[in-house]
N, C-alpha and C positions, 0 to 999 in steps of 0.2 A: 685205251681201254684195257683193264686188267681183268682176266677171268681166272678164278680159282676153280680147279677141276680135279676129278679123280677119274682114272681110266678103269673101265670094267669090261669084262668079256662075257658074252652070253651065246652059247651054241654057235660059235664060229663068227660072230660079229663083235666088233670092238666099239665101245661107246665112250664119249667124254660126258661125264655127269657133272652138271654145273648147278649150283644153288643160286637163286636170285630172289629179289623182292619184287613186288608188283610194279614199282616205278623204276627198276633198273633198266637201263637201255641194253638191248640185245644187239649182237652183230647183225649187219645186213648180209644179204646172200653172198656178195663178193668176199666179205670177211670170213663167213663160215667156210667158203671154199678154200681160202688161204689157210685157215686153222686146220682144216681136215687134210690138207696135203701131207702125205707121208714122208716127203723129203725135206720140206721147209717148214711145216707146221707140226702139230702134235700127232696128227693122223687119227682118223676115226671113220667109221661107217656112218654113225649118227651121233649127234649131240642131244643129250637129254637134259632139258632145263627144268629144274624142280622149283616151283613157285609156291607161295602160301595157298592154302585151300580157298576156293571160291564158294564152296558148299560146306555147310556146317557138319554134314555127315561124312566128309572125307578128311584125310590128313594132309593131302597135297594135291596141287594141280600141276601137270607137267606138259611141256611142249617138246616136239621132236623135230629136229632139223637134219636133213640128209647132208651128206658130204658135198653135194652139188649146190647147197644153199637153200634148197626148197624145204618148206615145212610140210610134214605129213601128219595125219590124224592119229595113227596107231602103229605100234610095233610090238609084237609078242615078246621077242627077246629083250627089247628095251624096257618094257614094263617090269620084267623080272629084275632087271638091274635097278630100276627106280625103287621097287619094293624092298629089295635087299639093302640098298644104300640107306633107306629110311630106317630099316631094322638095325643095321650096323651103327648108325648114328644116334640110336636110342630114341627115335621119334615114333616108334610103333607102341601104342598104349598097351599095357599089360592085358587088358580085356580083348585085344586084337591079336593075340599070340598066334592064331592059326590063319588069319586073313586080314587084309587091310583094304579099305575103300579109297580109291584114288579117282581123280578126274582128269580127263584129257580132252582134246578137241573133239574126239569121237564120243564123249559122254563118260558115264561112270564105269569104272573098272574095279572088279573085286579080284585082288591078287591073293592066292593062297601062299602061305609061308610054311616051309619045312622047319620043324623044331631042330635046333642045333645044340 
C-alpha cells in the first residue's frame, strides 16, 4: 500500500495528512503503528485522512488515527491542519475565505481561517 502524505505541525503535535477517496483502503491499526514509529516509519502523533464530503454543506470529511492505531473523533490541532491543507491546496471556495465547514466522526466542524 502506497500512501502519499504531507507532514504538518500544529501547536506541538505533528500530523501526517493523507488524501483518500471513499473506496480507498486505509491501513489497519498495526500498520498505523508502524507508520507512526519515529525510528522506522515517518513518525507522527496523528494521521489525518481527508476524504470527499459526505454532506453537501461541507468541503471534506476527515478521520483521525492516533499513533497507537486507534481512531478518535476529534482533535483541535488536527482540524487546524486539515483546514489549512485544504486552503493551501486551493479547495477552499472564495466565498469561504474566513471559515470552512468540515465533517468528522464527531459531527460538523466550522474552522476559522486567517487571511494570509
